C-alpha positions, 0 to 999 in steps of 0.5 A: 091224115099222115100216111107213111110207107116204109120205103118213103124217103123220110123214113129211109133217112132215119135208118140207124143201128139199134142196140148193136144188131138191128137195122131200124127206121122210124116210121112215125115219131114225135115229129108227128105223133102226139100221144105215142112215142114212135112206130119203128121197124127193125130187121135182124139178120140170122144170128144177130141180136138187139142187145139187152137194154132198158128204155124209159117208156113201155114198148110193144115188139110185134114179130112180123117175120122170122123167129127168135128168142125174146128176153124181158127181165128174167123171162125168156120166150121163143117168138114167131110171126104174130107174137106181140111182146109187151115191155114195161117201162124200165125193164131190160129187154133184148131179142136174138134172131135164132131162126134161119131167116131174117127177123122183122119186127114193128116196135111201138113205144109210148112215153110215160105220162 
């Protein structure tokens, strides 16, 4: 069994700036996983954004706290806690924290086979 906590030193050492505005960490990634690309978490402070970008793998953004506006391709939707957004591989996507509090998400990615 492999168990990781977001406060584990191994996770904290992966902290990076994701697509312009989010502070992100890799909780589990290809160093451990076999079929799944990664499980990451990201925090956006009020007014910040994950800039529109395209990834070669499908992803799921799961909103844990906060509110924002998610864009996938030409579609825009307000998102809030409990929302899961599927992002097809190769689709441009971004997220803006348009709420009054910090926005916290989990991101699961799966490489194309």
